[in-house]
C-alpha positions as CSV (number, residue, x, y, z in Angstrom):
1,M,5.1,44.3,-26.1
2,K,6.1,40.7,-26.0
3,L,7.4,39.6,-22.6
4,S,10.3,37.3,-22.0
5,R,9.7,34.0,-20.1
6,R,11.5,35.4,-17.0
7,E,9.3,38.5,-17.1
8,V,6.1,36.5,-17.4
9,L,7.2,34.3,-14.5
10,G,8.1,37.3,-12.4
11,R,4.7,38.9,-13.0
12,S,2.9,35.7,-12.2
13,L,4.6,35.6,-8.8
14,A,4.1,39.3,-8.0
15,I,0.6,39.0,-6.4
16,P,1.4,36.1,-4.0
17,L,4.7,37.7,-3.0
18,S,3.0,41.0,-2.3
19,L,0.6,39.2,0.1
20,G,3.6,37.9,2.1
21,L,3.3,34.3,0.7
22,S,6.0,32.2,-0.8
23,P,5.2,30.9,-4.3
24,F,4.9,27.4,-2.9
25,L,2.4,28.5,-0.2
26,A,0.5,30.5,-2.7
27,L,0.0,27.5,-4.9
28,R,-1.0,25.4,-1.9
29,S,-3.5,28.1,-0.7
30,G,-5.2,28.2,-4.1
31,I,-4.3,31.8,-4.9
32,A,-2.2,30.9,-7.9
33,S,-3.9,27.6,-8.9
34,A,-6.9,25.4,-8.3
35,A,-6.8,22.5,-5.9
36,P,-5.0,19.4,-7.5
37,P,-7.3,16.7,-8.9
38,N,-7.9,13.4,-7.0
39,L,-5.2,11.0,-8.1
40,A,-4.6,7.3,-8.1
41,I,-0.9,6.5,-7.7
42,V,0.0,3.0,-9.0
43,M,3.3,1.1,-8.5
44,N,4.3,-0.8,-11.7
45,S,6.6,-3.5,-10.3
46,G,7.5,-4.9,-13.7
47,E,8.3,-1.6,-15.4
48,A,10.2,0.5,-12.9
49,S,7.6,3.2,-12.9
50,V,4.7,4.8,-11.1
51,S,1.5,5.8,-13.0
52,V,-0.3,8.8,-11.7
53,I,-4.0,8.7,-12.8
54,D,-6.7,11.4,-12.7
55,M,-9.5,9.6,-10.9
56,A,-12.2,11.6,-12.6
57,S,-11.1,11.1,-16.2
58,H,-9.2,7.8,-15.7
59,K,-6.4,9.3,-17.7
60,I,-2.7,9.0,-16.8
61,V,-1.4,12.5,-16.1
62,R,2.2,11.6,-15.5
63,T,4.6,8.6,-15.2
64,L,7.4,8.7,-12.6
65,P,10.5,6.6,-13.3
66,T,11.9,4.5,-10.4
67,L,15.0,2.3,-10.3
68,R,13.8,-1.3,-10.5
69,E,10.7,-2.7,-8.7
70,P,8.3,-0.3,-7.0
71,S,5.8,-2.4,-4.9
72,H,4.1,-1.0,-1.8
73,W,3.7,2.3,0.1
74,A,3.6,3.9,3.5
75,L,2.2,7.4,4.4
76,S,4.2,9.7,6.7
77,R,2.7,10.9,10.0
78,D,2.2,14.4,8.7
79,R,0.9,13.1,5.4
80,S,3.4,15.1,3.5
81,K,5.3,12.2,2.0
82,L,4.3,8.9,0.4
83,Y,7.1,6.4,0.7
84,I,7.2,3.9,-2.2
85,A,9.3,0.8,-1.8
86,D,11.6,-0.1,-4.7
87,A,12.9,-3.5,-3.6
88,S,15.7,-4.5,-6.0
89,G,16.4,-0.8,-6.6
90,N,17.4,-0.6,-2.9
91,A,15.5,2.7,-2.4
92,L,12.5,4.4,-1.0
93,F,11.0,6.9,-3.5
94,I,9.3,9.8,-2.0
95,V,6.2,11.3,-3.7
96,D,4.0,14.2,-2.7
97,P,0.7,12.4,-1.8
98,H,-1.4,15.5,-2.6
99,T,0.0,16.1,-6.1
100,G,1.7,12.9,-7.2
101,L,5.0,14.8,-7.9
102,A,8.4,13.2,-7.1
103,L,10.3,14.6,-4.1
104,G,13.4,12.4,-4.2
105,H,14.6,9.1,-2.8
106,K,16.4,7.5,0.1
107,V,18.7,4.5,-0.3
108,I,17.9,1.6,2.0
109,A,18.3,-2.2,1.7
110,D,15.7,-4.0,-0.5
111,P,12.4,-2.5,0.7
112,Y,9.5,-4.7,-0.5
113,Q,6.7,-4.2,2.0
114,L,6.7,-1.5,4.7
115,G,4.6,0.1,7.3
116,F,4.8,2.6,10.1
117,T,3.7,1.4,13.5
118,P,0.4,3.0,14.6
119,D,2.3,5.2,17.1
120,F,4.9,6.1,14.3
121,R,7.7,5.0,16.6
122,Y,9.2,2.7,13.9
123,L,9.1,2.1,10.2
124,V,9.2,-1.7,9.7
125,V,10.5,-3.0,6.3
126,N,10.3,-6.5,4.8
127,A,13.4,-7.1,2.6
128,L,12.0,-10.0,0.6
129,R,15.1,-10.6,-1.6
130,L,17.7,-10.3,1.3
131,N,15.5,-12.2,3.9
132,Y,15.6,-9.3,6.5
133,V,13.0,-7.6,8.6
134,D,14.5,-4.2,9.3
135,I,13.4,-1.7,11.9
136,Y,14.0,2.0,11.2
137,R,13.5,5.3,12.9
138,P,10.9,7.2,10.9
139,D,12.5,10.7,11.2
140,D,15.8,9.9,9.6
141,L,15.5,6.3,8.4
142,T,18.3,5.1,10.7
143,L,18.4,1.4,11.0
144,V,17.7,0.3,14.6
145,K,17.4,-3.5,14.4
146,R,17.8,-6.2,11.8
147,F,16.2,-9.6,12.0
148,S,16.7,-12.7,9.8
149,P,13.5,-14.6,10.6
150,G,13.1,-16.7,7.5
151,G,12.9,-16.8,3.7
152,M,11.3,-14.1,1.7
153,P,9.6,-11.7,4.2
154,S,6.5,-10.5,2.4
155,H,3.6,-8.6,4.1
156,L,3.1,-7.2,7.5
157,D,0.7,-5.6,10.0
158,F,0.7,-4.4,13.6
159,S,-1.4,-4.7,16.8
160,P,-3.3,-1.5,17.4
161,D,-1.2,-0.6,20.4
162,S,2.1,-0.9,18.3
163,R,3.5,-3.5,20.6
164,W,3.7,-6.4,18.1
165,S,4.3,-6.8,14.4
166,F,3.2,-9.8,12.3
167,N,5.3,-10.6,9.2
168,S,4.7,-13.3,6.6
169,M,7.6,-15.4,5.3
170,Q,6.7,-16.7,1.8
171,E,9.6,-19.1,1.4
172,S,9.4,-20.4,4.9
173,G,5.7,-20.9,5.1
174,T,5.5,-19.0,8.4
175,L,4.1,-16.0,10.1
176,V,6.5,-14.4,12.5
177,S,5.7,-11.9,15.3
178,F,8.1,-9.4,16.8
179,D,7.9,-7.5,20.1
180,L,8.5,-3.9,19.2
181,T,9.0,-2.8,22.8
182,N,12.2,-4.8,23.3
183,L,12.9,-5.7,19.6
184,T,12.8,-9.4,20.0
185,M,11.1,-12.3,18.2
186,R,7.9,-13.5,20.0
187,W,7.0,-16.6,18.0
188,K,7.1,-18.3,14.6
189,S,4.1,-20.2,13.3
190,N,3.7,-22.6,10.4
191,V,0.6,-21.2,8.6
192,G,0.9,-22.9,5.1
193,S,2.6,-22.6,1.7
194,T,3.6,-19.1,0.5
195,P,1.8,-16.8,3.0
196,A,1.3,-13.2,1.9
197,G,-1.1,-10.5,3.0
198,V,-1.5,-9.9,6.7
199,L,-4.2,-8.0,8.6
200,W,-4.9,-7.4,12.3
201,H,-8.7,-7.8,12.6
202,N,-11.0,-8.1,15.6
203,G,-8.3,-9.2,17.9
204,K,-6.9,-11.8,15.6
205,V,-4.4,-11.9,12.7
206,L,-5.5,-12.9,9.2
207,V,-2.9,-14.2,6.8
208,C,-3.5,-15.1,3.1
209,V,-2.0,-18.5,2.3
210,M,-1.2,-18.0,-1.4
211,G,-0.1,-21.6,-2.0
212,S,-3.5,-22.8,-1.0
213,D,-7.1,-21.6,-1.2
214,H,-7.7,-20.0,2.2
215,V,-7.0,-17.3,4.8
216,A,-5.7,-18.5,8.1
217,E,-7.0,-16.9,11.3
218,V,-4.1,-16.8,13.9
219,D,-4.1,-16.2,17.7
220,P,-1.8,-13.1,18.1
221,V,-0.6,-14.2,21.5
222,T,0.3,-17.9,20.8
223,G,0.6,-17.9,17.0
224,N,-1.8,-20.9,16.8
225,V,-3.9,-21.2,13.7
226,L,-7.5,-21.0,14.9
227,R,-9.3,-21.7,11.6
228,R,-8.9,-21.6,7.9
229,V,-11.4,-19.7,5.8
230,K,-11.7,-20.7,2.1
231,T,-11.7,-17.8,-0.3
232,G,-10.4,-19.1,-3.6
233,V,-7.2,-20.3,-5.2
234,G,-4.1,-18.2,-4.4
235,P,-5.3,-15.6,-1.9
236,H,-2.7,-12.9,-1.9
237,N,-4.0,-9.9,0.1
238,V,-6.7,-9.0,2.6
239,F,-8.2,-5.5,3.1
240,L,-10.8,-3.9,5.4
241,T,-13.0,-1.1,4.1
242,P,-12.7,2.2,6.1
243,D,-16.3,1.8,7.5
244,G,-15.4,-1.8,8.7
245,A,-18.3,-3.2,6.7
246,T,-16.5,-5.6,4.4
247,L,-13.4,-7.6,4.2
248,Y,-12.0,-8.1,0.7
249,V,-9.6,-10.9,-0.3
250,S,-7.8,-10.8,-3.7
251,N,-7.3,-14.3,-5.1
252,R,-4.4,-13.5,-7.4
253,I,-3.9,-17.0,-8.8
254,G,-7.6,-17.9,-9.1
255,G,-8.5,-14.6,-10.6
256,S,-11.2,-13.3,-8.3
257,L,-12.0,-10.8,-5.6
258,V,-14.2,-12.0,-2.7
259,A,-16.2,-10.0,-0.1
260,L,-16.3,-11.5,3.4
261,D,-18.5,-10.7,6.4
262,P,-16.1,-8.9,8.8
263,T,-17.6,-10.6,11.8
264,T,-18.2,-14.2,10.8
265,L,-15.7,-14.3,7.8
266,E,-18.5,-15.9,5.7
267,L,-18.4,-15.4,2.0
268,R,-20.8,-12.8,0.7
269,R,-19.9,-12.4,-2.9
270,T,-17.3,-13.3,-5.6
271,Y,-16.2,-10.9,-8.3
272,P,-14.4,-12.7,-11.2
273,F,-11.3,-11.2,-12.8
274,H,-10.3,-14.1,-15.1
275,A,-6.6,-14.6,-15.5
276,A,-6.0,-11.0,-14.4
277,G,-4.2,-11.5,-11.1
278,P,-6.1,-9.0,-8.8
279,D,-3.7,-7.8,-6.1
280,D,-4.0,-4.6,-4.1
281,I,-7.1,-2.5,-3.5
282,A,-8.1,1.0,-2.6
283,V,-11.6,2.5,-2.1
284,G,-12.7,5.7,-3.7
285,P,-15.0,8.3,-2.1
286,D,-17.9,6.9,-4.3
287,G,-17.4,3.5,-2.9
288,K,-15.8,2.0,-6.0
289,L,-12.9,-0.3,-5.6
290,W,-9.6,0.4,-7.4
291,V,-7.9,-3.0,-8.0
292,T,-4.5,-3.6,-9.5
293,L,-4.4,-6.4,-12.0
294,R,-0.9,-7.9,-12.0
295,F,-1.3,-10.0,-15.1
296,R,-3.1,-7.5,-17.3
297,E,-1.1,-4.3,-17.0
298,Q,-4.3,-2.6,-15.8
299,V,-6.2,-1.2,-12.9
300,A,-9.9,-2.0,-12.6
301,V,-12.4,0.4,-11.1
302,L,-15.1,-1.9,-9.7
303,D,-18.7,-1.0,-8.6
304,P,-19.2,-3.5,-5.8
305,A,-23.0,-3.2,-6.0
306,S,-23.3,-4.2,-9.7
307,G,-20.1,-6.1,-10.2
308,N,-19.3,-4.1,-13.3
309,Y,-15.9,-2.6,-13.8
310,E,-13.8,-0.4,-16.1
311,T,-10.1,-0.8,-16.7
312,I,-7.3,1.7,-17.1
313,N,-4.0,0.7,-18.9
314,V,-0.9,1.2,-16.7
315,G,2.6,-0.3,-16.6
316,R,3.7,-3.9,-16.3
317,S,2.7,-5.8,-13.2
318,P,0.8,-3.1,-11.3
319,H,1.1,-3.8,-7.6
320,G,0.4,-1.2,-4.8
321,I,-2.1,1.6,-5.2
322,F,-2.7,4.8,-3.3
323,L,-5.6,7.2,-3.7
324,T,-5.1,10.9,-2.7
325,T,-8.7,10.9,-1.5
326,E,-7.4,9.0,1.5
327,M,-5.9,12.2,2.7
328,S,-9.3,13.4,3.9
329,R,-9.8,10.4,6.2
330,P,-8.9,10.8,9.8
331,G,-6.7,8.3,11.7
332,L,-4.0,6.0,10.5
333,V,-4.0,5.4,6.7
334,T,-2.4,2.1,5.7
335,A,-2.6,-0.2,2.7
336,E,-4.4,-2.8,4.8
337,M,-7.1,-0.4,5.9
338,L,-8.3,0.8,2.6
């Protein structure tokens, strides 16, 4: 006898319901389905979409539509939500970080780059188009404080104790620091033309100076530039591997990725990506680097030992990238700490 779709669905749910589990919990527990594959979630800023890639096969398993310009991400404290910033779409898109399925969205003003403070007291959002740095409560995304510190707020990072934030201002050529205990500005420092990626590292702040060829090391207390480390033309972002063994800088304009010694900041190795615009990075469990290539509509999967890489075609201007394998890592998971 042929069963209707409703009867088939009802019978498929009968076993988990008889065990006292909801269909959702049954799926999560593995009774009704196997564990989801490891996924790479890529934000295509030029195509208003998010590509979800099976990391094993390198195949796109689904494409999620957004409004305008998805760029960067932040992971919720309980790791149940991946917030994807859609800047000119004025929205945060919410994705299940385990499955890569869409969960909805929240309207907020021009989120470009964002991050939770290490203690998860605040969500700090750089509104690049509107020239705001906004401070939100993470539980309900209520706006707590709005700053107007300069032109084109770009990237950000925090001190480990959550007291201070450090925000780069691309148009103003400055790095700005805020005191998050009393919500005031601490200092504004001229660091160079078009600063972008920011990373707290070894008690200092590193900021990529995209309009030049170096990363500036900044004193977090005074804002003074301590030294400038040459990395290549147009350094855009800086990342530290989870084991703390290597710093990577993506030279988006020059078309290269460089590995630095995390203690001395000396150059170890250069990986060429000619005219590809390497941008954001994530590290897979096998140690391979997943690199978004802004100018090629691709993601590269790089073996840092050999220097060889494969590419996966995605949408236009791929920007931020998140790997679901990060969910197994203890501690705070951010885009700066791979």
